[in-house]
N, C-alpha and C positions, 0 to 999 in steps of 0.2 A: 380263364377265358382265353381262347385263341385270338391273337391279335396280329394284324399285318402292320409292320412299321416300315415306312418309306422315308429314307434320309437322303435328301439331295444336297450334296456337299458343295460348299462354296469353292469355286475353282482356285482362287488365289490361296485361301487357307489350306486347301488340300495339297496344292503344289508345294507350299511351305512345309507341310507335314511330310510329304514325300522326300523333299530335298533334305529336311532335317532329320529324317530317319524315325519319325514318331508315328507315321501312319500305321505301320504294322502293329506297333504297341497299342495304339488306340483301338484298332479293330479287334485285336486279340482280347483286350480287356472287355470290350463291348460283347463279344461272343461268349466270354466266360460268364458275364452277368446275365445275358439274355438266355443262354442255353437254347438256341433256336432249333425248331423243328426243321426249318429250311432257311438258307441264306443265299441270296443271289446278288451279284454285282453287275451293273450295266451302266449305260449312259442314257439319260432322259433329259430332254430339253437342253442338251449341251452340257449337262452336269454329270459328274460321277454320282451314281445312285446306288444305295444299298436297299434291298428289299428283303425283309426279314420276317419270318413267321415264328411266333413264340407264345408261350403260355404266360399271361399276365395274372399272377396270383392275387395281387392287391393293387388297386388304383394308386395307392400312396407310393408305389414303386416307380411311377412314371417319371418323376424328376431324376431319380437316381439312374434310370435306364436311358434316358434321352439326353441329359445334359452333356455327356461326353461328345456326342455327335454335334451338338450345338456349340459348345464352348471350344472344343479342340479343332473342329472342322468347319465351323460356321454353317452347319447344315440347317435346312428347313425340314422339319420332321412332321410327318402325318402318321396318325394311328387310326386303324379301323378294326372293329371286331369282324372276324371272318369265320366261315364254316368249312369243314372238309366235306367230302361226299357222304360220310356216315352221319355227320351232324345234320346235314340237309335232309337225309332220309328220315331220321328220327323226328325232326321238326315237322316234316310233311305228314308223317304217320300220326303225330300227336294232334294234328289239325282236325282229325276226325272225319 
């Protein structure tokens, strides 16, 4: 299932990770686990924010995939199923 993950990083924990040189390692590890279709980094509500679209094969993977953001960076994580244009077209066609 295609999922959008939004991780809003805690400013202090992210600052510590940047100063300590662990931010790049944490993000690289997360990208290797998620194998994203797309990943964007921005600021939202004054927080560093990662917006990542990836395929969630099994819901039991959620803790493994999200805990690095929460534990290492104090992130607030949201996940939502999403569709691309082709998914939407198939869904509408199936509607009848």
